[in-house]
PATOR-716298 format. One record per residue (C-alpha): residue number from 1; residue in one letter; x, y, z. Coordinates in Angstrom, 3 decimals. Each point is the difference from the previous one (the first is absolute). Layout:
N
<atom NUM,a,<X,Y,Z>> ...
This chain:
158
<atom 1,m,<129.959,218.637,-27.734>> <atom 2,t,<1.978,-1.880,-2.570>> <atom 3,a,<1.451,1.558,-3.123>> <atom 4,g,<-0.794,-2.811,-2.327>> <atom 5,l,<-1.771,-3.330,-0.695>> <atom 6,f,<2.129,-2.062,2.452>> <atom 7,p,<-0.123,0.395,3.751>> <atom 8,e,<3.064,1.495,1.594>> <atom 9,e,<2.497,-2.554,1.133>> <atom 10,n,<0.813,-0.345,3.657>> <atom 11,v,<3.754,-0.116,0.290>> <atom 12,n,<-0.486,-2.394,2.913>> <atom 13,d,<-1.677,-2.589,-2.194>> <atom 14,i,<2.112,-3.022,-1.019>> <atom 15,f,<-0.668,-1.220,-3.487>> <atom 16,f,<0.994,-3.513,-1.068>> <atom 17,s,<-0.963,-2.629,-2.506>> <atom 18,r,<-1.448,-3.285,1.344>> <atom 19,h,<1.131,-1.752,-3.257>> <atom 20,d,<3.680,0.990,0.412>> <atom 21,e,<1.897,-3.140,0.931>> <atom 22,q,<2.735,2.193,1.659>> <atom 23,e,<-2.542,1.817,2.285>> <atom 24,l,<-0.114,-1.699,3.427>> <atom 25,l,<-3.515,1.392,0.594>> <atom 26,g,<-1.269,-1.328,-3.304>> <atom 27,s,<-2.027,-3.068,-0.594>> <atom 28,a,<2.431,-1.183,-2.577>> <atom 29,s,<3.164,-0.109,2.070>> <atom 30,h,<1.480,-3.450,0.430>> <atom 31,h,<-0.615,-0.660,3.695>> <atom 32,p,<-1.347,-3.569,0.381>> <atom 33,f,<-2.385,-0.698,2.884>> <atom 34,t,<-2.279,-2.772,1.121>> <atom 35,l,<-3.747,0.605,0.067>> <atom 36,d,<-2.981,-2.480,-0.044>> <atom 37,g,<2.535,-2.832,0.188>> <atom 38,k,<1.852,0.903,-3.190>> <atom 39,e,<3.166,1.832,-0.822>> <atom 40,w,<-0.518,3.163,-2.144>> <atom 41,l,<2.765,1.821,-1.851>> <atom 42,t,<-1.679,3.389,0.069>> <atom 43,v,<-3.065,1.651,1.402>> <atom 44,e,<-1.204,0.266,-3.636>> <atom 45,h,<0.181,-3.768,-0.417>> <atom 46,y,<-2.176,-0.557,3.032>> <atom 47,y,<-2.519,2.710,-0.936>> <atom 48,q,<-0.345,-1.189,-3.617>> <atom 49,a,<-0.463,-3.576,0.989>> <atom 50,m,<-2.639,0.672,2.670>> <atom 51,l,<-2.236,1.706,-2.596>> <atom 52,f,<-0.907,-3.443,-1.216>> <atom 53,d,<-1.556,-3.131,1.421>> <atom 54,n,<1.709,-2.116,-2.618>> <atom 55,v,<2.834,-1.850,1.857>> <atom 56,a,<1.925,-0.919,-3.063>> <atom 57,l,<-0.038,3.622,-1.164>> <atom 58,q,<1.057,1.082,3.517>> <atom 59,e,<2.951,-2.389,-0.218>> <atom 60,k,<0.912,1.244,-3.432>> <atom 61,i,<0.052,3.604,1.188>> <atom 62,r,<2.002,-1.019,3.143>> <atom 63,s,<2.632,-1.735,-2.103>> <atom 64,q,<0.757,3.007,-2.214>> <atom 65,p,<3.630,1.367,0.228>> <atom 66,n,<-1.065,3.597,0.742>> <atom 67,a,<-2.893,2.306,0.722>> <atom 68,k,<-0.321,1.054,-3.642>> <atom 69,a,<-0.358,-3.546,-1.084>> <atom 70,a,<-2.473,-0.743,2.805>> <atom 71,i,<-2.233,2.860,-1.248>> <atom 72,a,<0.364,-1.089,-3.649>> <atom 73,a,<-1.068,-3.545,0.950>> <atom 74,t,<-3.391,1.432,0.931>> <atom 75,k,<-0.602,2.342,-2.856>> <atom 76,w,<-0.632,-2.270,-2.940>> <atom 77,r,<-2.023,-2.551,1.807>> <atom 78,f,<-3.722,-0.104,0.121>> <atom 79,f,<-0.285,-1.330,3.490>> <atom 80,q,<-2.714,1.452,2.194>> <atom 81,k,<1.305,2.174,2.796>> <atom 82,k,<-1.523,-0.652,3.416>> <atom 83,k,<-3.468,1.474,0.221>> <atom 84,d,<1.007,2.166,2.970>> <atom 85,w,<3.457,0.905,-1.133>> <atom 86,k,<-0.679,3.795,-0.145>> <atom 87,k,<-1.052,-0.155,3.677>> <atom 88,r,<2.966,-2.101,0.959>> <atom 89,r,<2.843,1.457,-2.063>> <atom 90,q,<1.098,2.601,2.593>> <atom 91,v,<-0.025,-2.599,2.800>> <atom 92,l,<2.032,-2.457,-2.090>> <atom 93,m,<2.546,2.703,-0.862>> <atom 94,t,<0.205,1.124,3.737>> <atom 95,r,<0.562,-3.651,1.190>> <atom 96,a,<2.812,-0.536,-2.540>> <atom 97,v,<1.718,3.409,0.746>> <atom 98,y,<-0.206,-0.518,3.740>> <atom 99,t,<1.437,-3.547,-0.310>> <atom 100,k,<2.774,1.182,-2.198>> <atom 101,c,<0.909,2.648,2.516>> <atom 102,k,<-0.041,-2.502,2.935>> <atom 103,t,<2.153,-2.434,-2.092>> <atom 104,h,<2.557,2.636,-1.120>> <atom 105,p,<1.070,2.528,2.701>> <atom 106,e,<1.756,2.181,-2.484>> <atom 107,v,<-3.392,0.562,-1.825>> <atom 108,a,<-1.683,0.789,3.351>> <atom 109,e,<2.742,2.385,0.924>> <atom 110,k,<-0.231,1.751,-3.338>> <atom 111,l,<-3.809,0.423,0.391>> <atom 112,l,<0.368,1.228,3.523>> <atom 113,s,<2.692,2.431,-1.095>> <atom 114,t,<-2.679,1.758,-2.077>> <atom 115,e,<-1.268,1.387,3.422>> <atom 116,d,<-3.247,1.905,-0.554>> <atom 117,f,<0.420,0.766,-3.673>> <atom 118,k,<-2.810,-0.715,-2.440>> <atom 119,l,<0.992,-2.998,-2.237>> <atom 120,v,<-1.195,0.281,-3.507>> <atom 121,e,<0.049,-2.770,-2.647>> <atom 122,n,<1.105,2.076,-2.924>> <atom 123,s,<-2.080,-1.637,-2.848>> <atom 124,a,<-1.420,2.243,-2.723>> <atom 125,y,<-2.179,-2.815,-1.274>> <atom 126,d,<-1.273,-1.733,3.109>> <atom 127,y,<-2.879,1.879,1.647>> <atom 128,f,<-0.549,-2.520,2.751>> <atom 129,w,<3.421,-1.018,1.223>> <atom 130,g,<1.810,3.101,-1.151>> <atom 131,c,<-0.537,3.735,-0.045>> <atom 132,g,<-0.980,0.205,-3.633>> <atom 133,r,<1.127,2.530,-2.660>> <atom 134,d,<-1.481,2.978,1.865>> <atom 135,r,<1.060,-1.293,3.443>> <atom 136,r,<-3.550,0.100,1.241>> <atom 137,a,<-0.677,-3.796,-0.182>> <atom 138,e,<-0.376,-2.514,2.934>> <atom 139,n,<3.669,-0.784,0.660>> <atom 140,t,<-1.181,-3.139,1.699>> <atom 141,y,<3.495,-1.554,0.023>> <atom 142,g,<1.380,3.062,1.708>> <atom 143,k,<-2.822,-0.312,2.594>> <atom 144,v,<0.838,-3.722,0.486>> <atom 145,m,<3.607,0.884,0.604>> <atom 146,m,<-0.901,2.728,2.535>> <atom 147,n,<-2.351,-2.333,1.806>> <atom 148,v,<2.705,-2.660,0.200>> <atom 149,r,<2.430,2.643,1.305>> <atom 150,e,<-2.445,0.917,2.706>> <atom 151,k,<-0.412,-3.614,1.042>> <atom 152,l,<3.817,-0.411,0.078>> <atom 153,k,<0.283,3.122,2.165>> <atom 154,q,<-2.630,-1.298,2.447>> <atom 155,e,<1.849,-3.352,0.294>> <atom 156,q,<3.255,1.846,0.892>> <atom 157,v,<-1.746,1.726,2.908>> <atom 158,v,<-1.416,-3.182,1.529>> 
Protein backbone atom coordinates (compact mmCIF):
# COMPACT_ATOMS: atom_id res chain seq x y z
CA UNK A 1 0.00 0.00 0.00
CA UNK A 2 1.33 3.45 -0.85
CA UNK A 3 1.44 6.24 1.67
CA UNK A 4 0.46 9.00 -0.72
CA UNK A 5 -0.91 10.03 -4.07
CA UNK A 6 2.11 8.92 -6.09
CA UNK A 7 3.12 5.30 -6.57
CA UNK A 8 6.27 4.22 -4.83
CA UNK A 9 9.35 4.55 -6.96
CA UNK A 10 11.26 1.46 -7.80
CA UNK A 11 14.92 2.22 -7.13
CA UNK A 12 15.75 0.10 -10.18
CA UNK A 13 13.86 2.37 -12.58
CA UNK A 14 15.99 4.64 -14.73
CA UNK A 15 14.40 8.05 -15.27
CA UNK A 16 15.52 10.26 -18.15
CA UNK A 17 14.22 13.03 -20.38
CA UNK A 18 13.85 12.31 -24.08
CA UNK A 19 14.11 16.05 -24.82
CA UNK A 20 17.53 16.42 -23.15
CA UNK A 21 20.11 16.88 -25.93
CA UNK A 22 22.83 15.48 -23.64
CA UNK A 23 20.91 12.27 -22.92
CA UNK A 24 22.12 9.50 -25.26
CA UNK A 25 18.83 7.65 -24.89
CA UNK A 26 16.75 10.72 -25.66
CA UNK A 27 15.10 11.55 -28.95
CA UNK A 28 16.81 14.97 -29.00
CA UNK A 29 20.43 13.81 -28.82
CA UNK A 30 22.45 14.79 -31.86
CA UNK A 31 23.19 11.37 -33.39
CA UNK A 32 22.53 11.59 -37.14
CA UNK A 33 21.30 8.53 -39.00
CA UNK A 34 19.91 7.64 -42.40
CA UNK A 35 16.37 6.35 -42.69
CA UNK A 36 14.00 6.28 -45.64
CA UNK A 37 16.81 7.55 -47.85
CA UNK A 38 17.42 10.76 -45.89
CA UNK A 39 19.81 11.94 -43.21
CA UNK A 40 18.15 12.90 -39.90
CA UNK A 41 19.96 14.86 -37.18
CA UNK A 42 17.91 13.39 -34.34
CA UNK A 43 15.18 10.85 -33.71
CA UNK A 44 12.88 13.77 -33.00
CA UNK A 45 13.50 15.27 -36.45
CA UNK A 46 12.43 12.01 -38.10
CA UNK A 47 9.43 11.50 -35.85
CA UNK A 48 8.10 15.04 -36.28
CA UNK A 49 8.56 14.98 -40.07
CA UNK A 50 6.83 11.63 -40.47
CA UNK A 51 3.64 12.93 -38.86
CA UNK A 52 2.89 14.81 -42.09
CA UNK A 53 2.36 13.90 -45.74
CA UNK A 54 3.47 17.36 -46.88
CA UNK A 55 6.96 16.84 -48.35
CA UNK A 56 7.88 20.53 -48.11
CA UNK A 57 7.03 20.55 -44.40
CA UNK A 58 8.99 17.32 -43.89
CA UNK A 59 12.04 18.98 -45.46
CA UNK A 60 11.58 22.11 -43.36
CA UNK A 61 11.50 19.98 -40.21
CA UNK A 62 14.47 17.87 -41.37
CA UNK A 63 16.59 20.98 -41.97
CA UNK A 64 16.14 22.43 -38.47
CA UNK A 65 19.38 22.83 -36.45
CA UNK A 66 18.18 20.88 -33.39
CA UNK A 67 15.28 18.83 -32.03
CA UNK A 68 13.66 21.77 -30.25
CA UNK A 69 13.51 23.72 -33.52
CA UNK A 70 12.17 20.64 -35.35
CA UNK A 71 9.32 20.41 -32.85
CA UNK A 72 8.67 24.15 -33.05
CA UNK A 73 8.45 23.95 -36.85
CA UNK A 74 5.34 21.79 -36.49
CA UNK A 75 3.57 23.70 -33.72
CA UNK A 76 2.38 26.86 -35.43
CA UNK A 77 1.48 25.28 -38.74
CA UNK A 78 -2.02 24.22 -39.60
CA UNK A 79 -0.95 21.28 -41.70
CA UNK A 80 -3.03 18.17 -41.39
CA UNK A 81 -1.26 15.29 -39.69
CA UNK A 82 -1.52 11.90 -41.35
CA UNK A 83 -4.91 10.38 -40.69
CA UNK A 84 -3.41 7.29 -39.08
CA UNK A 85 -0.59 9.03 -37.21
CA UNK A 86 -1.85 7.95 -33.77
CA UNK A 87 -1.67 4.32 -34.88
CA UNK A 88 1.75 4.78 -36.49
CA UNK A 89 3.55 7.06 -34.01
CA UNK A 90 4.99 4.29 -31.85
CA UNK A 91 6.22 2.38 -34.91
CA UNK A 92 7.82 5.55 -36.31
CA UNK A 93 9.58 6.26 -33.02
CA UNK A 94 10.76 2.65 -32.73
CA UNK A 95 12.20 2.65 -36.26
CA UNK A 96 14.12 5.85 -35.58
CA UNK A 97 15.45 4.75 -32.17
CA UNK A 98 16.53 1.35 -33.53
CA UNK A 99 18.28 2.94 -36.53
CA UNK A 100 20.03 5.44 -34.25
CA UNK A 101 21.30 2.57 -32.09
CA UNK A 102 22.50 0.59 -35.10
CA UNK A 103 24.26 3.69 -36.47
CA UNK A 104 25.90 4.75 -33.19
CA UNK A 105 27.38 1.85 -31.18
CA UNK A 106 27.87 4.07 -28.12
CA UNK A 107 24.10 4.63 -27.96
CA UNK A 108 23.40 0.91 -28.30
CA UNK A 109 25.98 0.17 -25.58
CA UNK A 110 24.37 2.71 -23.26
CA UNK A 111 20.94 1.21 -23.88
CA UNK A 112 22.21 -2.35 -23.36
CA UNK A 113 23.96 -1.26 -20.16
CA UNK A 114 20.57 -0.54 -18.62
CA UNK A 115 20.22 -4.34 -18.38
CA UNK A 116 16.73 -5.24 -17.20
CA UNK A 117 15.92 -1.92 -15.55
CA UNK A 118 12.64 -0.26 -16.36
CA UNK A 119 13.27 2.85 -18.46
CA UNK A 120 11.00 5.79 -17.71
CA UNK A 121 10.63 8.95 -19.77
CA UNK A 122 10.33 11.44 -16.94
CA UNK A 123 7.85 13.93 -18.35
CA UNK A 124 5.30 15.40 -15.98
CA UNK A 125 3.25 16.78 -18.87
CA UNK A 126 3.33 14.00 -21.44
CA UNK A 127 0.89 11.24 -20.62
CA UNK A 128 1.55 9.23 -23.78
CA UNK A 129 5.32 9.27 -24.27
CA UNK A 130 6.15 10.04 -20.63
CA UNK A 131 5.17 8.89 -17.18
CA UNK A 132 3.01 11.92 -16.41
CA UNK A 133 2.87 13.97 -13.26
CA UNK A 134 1.63 11.07 -11.14
CA UNK A 135 3.95 8.53 -12.84
CA UNK A 136 0.98 6.41 -13.85
CA UNK A 137 0.84 7.41 -17.51
CA UNK A 138 1.71 5.33 -20.58
CA UNK A 139 5.51 5.83 -20.65
CA UNK A 140 5.45 4.82 -24.32
CA UNK A 141 8.93 6.19 -25.01
CA UNK A 142 10.33 4.11 -22.16
CA UNK A 143 8.56 1.06 -23.62
CA UNK A 144 10.00 1.80 -27.06
CA UNK A 145 13.49 1.97 -25.55
CA UNK A 146 13.01 -1.32 -23.68
CA UNK A 147 11.71 -3.02 -26.86
CA UNK A 148 14.70 -1.78 -28.86
CA UNK A 149 17.00 -2.94 -26.04
CA UNK A 150 15.44 -6.41 -26.24
CA UNK A 151 15.91 -6.49 -30.03
CA UNK A 152 19.57 -5.48 -29.65
CA UNK A 153 20.07 -8.23 -27.03
CA UNK A 154 18.56 -10.81 -29.40
CA UNK A 155 20.89 -9.69 -32.18
CA UNK A 156 23.91 -10.15 -29.91
CA UNK A 157 22.96 -13.77 -29.29
CA UNK A 158 22.59 -14.67 -32.99
